[in-house]
C-alpha positions, 0 to 999 in steps of 0.5 A: 291830756286834758281838752283844756290842756290840749286845747292851750298846747295848740295855741302854744304851737300856733304861729303869732301872726301880725296884728295888722295888715300893715305889719302883714304886707310889710313882712311880704315887702321886707323879703325882696331885698333886691330890684330882680329878687323874684318870690314864688307864693309859696316862698312868700307864704313860707318865709313869712309863716302866713297862710298862703290864702292870706299872702295870695290875697295880700300879693294880689292886692299889691300886683293891683296897686303896683307896689308888686308885678306878677311874672312867669317865674314869681312876684317881683318889685312894681314900679311904684316900689322901684319909685321910692328909690329901689328902682335906681340901684337896678337902673344904675346897674343897667346903665352902666352895663349899656355905657359903652355901647351907647357912646360906641353906637353915637360914634358909629352912627352919629345920631342921637342915641337913648337907653330907657326902662319901661313904666307903666305907660311911659318910657323912663330915659336913663341915658343920652348920649349925642354930642351937639346933636343932642339938644335939637331932641327935646328928650332928658335924662330922667325924663318920661314919655309915652310908651306907645308913641315911641320906638322904644316903648314899642319895642318894649311893649311888643314883649308883652302879651296881647292880653297884658296891653288890653288890661293897660290901654283903654280903647282911646290912647293919648296922641302926641302928633298926628301920626301918633296911634290912638286906637287899641287895634292899631296898636296891636297891629303894629306890636304884631309888625315889631314882632315881624321885624324880630324886635325893631320898633319904628317911630316916625314923627310920632313923639315928636313932629321932627324925630324918627327913632329906631328901637330894639329892647334889652330882653330878659328872662320876663321880658324887657329890662330896658331898650335902645334907640338911636334917634335922626331927623323924620326925613332920615332912613333910620332904618338903614343902622338897625344892624348897628343897633342890634349888635349894641343891644347884644352886647349890653344884654351879655354884659348886664346878665354876665353870669346870672344865666346861661348864655345860650338864653342871651340870644337878641336877634337881629333883622329879618 
């Protein structure tokens, strides 16, 4: 076979790469068909037929821009992509799984109950139950609050590594009240205390001066998928209802992950 014919054959067998960066990005993003889809670099390279180095470079850029999130089990949709609408599919599933437990928790504690997810440096409220008492709590479904100033946020931040906390936060942080944490070293100590309480996070007037909050994360294989909290007057001993919060989170975890992974992985620790 002549060199000319061999060259033509190799050229014909070589996969044709999309000519533009936008087309390559689209090929990758189209692989994430569900908010909980997880893909490895090898899978992305194989299914898009992009060279491994090219796929890795694009994935790295998408992670830096928050379109994707890199977890221990692979790449997943990030907050920017989920915010375009895909987020609502996963959120509606979590909200449906949590709704009966939120209502039961509100009735048992006579407190306002929240369900939220972590979105960057903020929490995003998915649900709020509490009857007439809810009017006195300045939060709303679809609203946001600074994560490190809330029991909900601290419960979810405590599941991140210290290195990821360092990457997310600057040395000086936003303060909502005079009780808010505004230094990175103090935040690390607080998250250590949350871990020492088996995930139970407290907020005494840090987000809203008149309010105390007790939060616990709903934990999945890659970290927090959300969190539940109870809210009361800042002078209240909100810690006394911790066992009820633990039971509610355990029930929501079982319901949300039913059939998706072994039951032994669904354990949610209670207070020490």
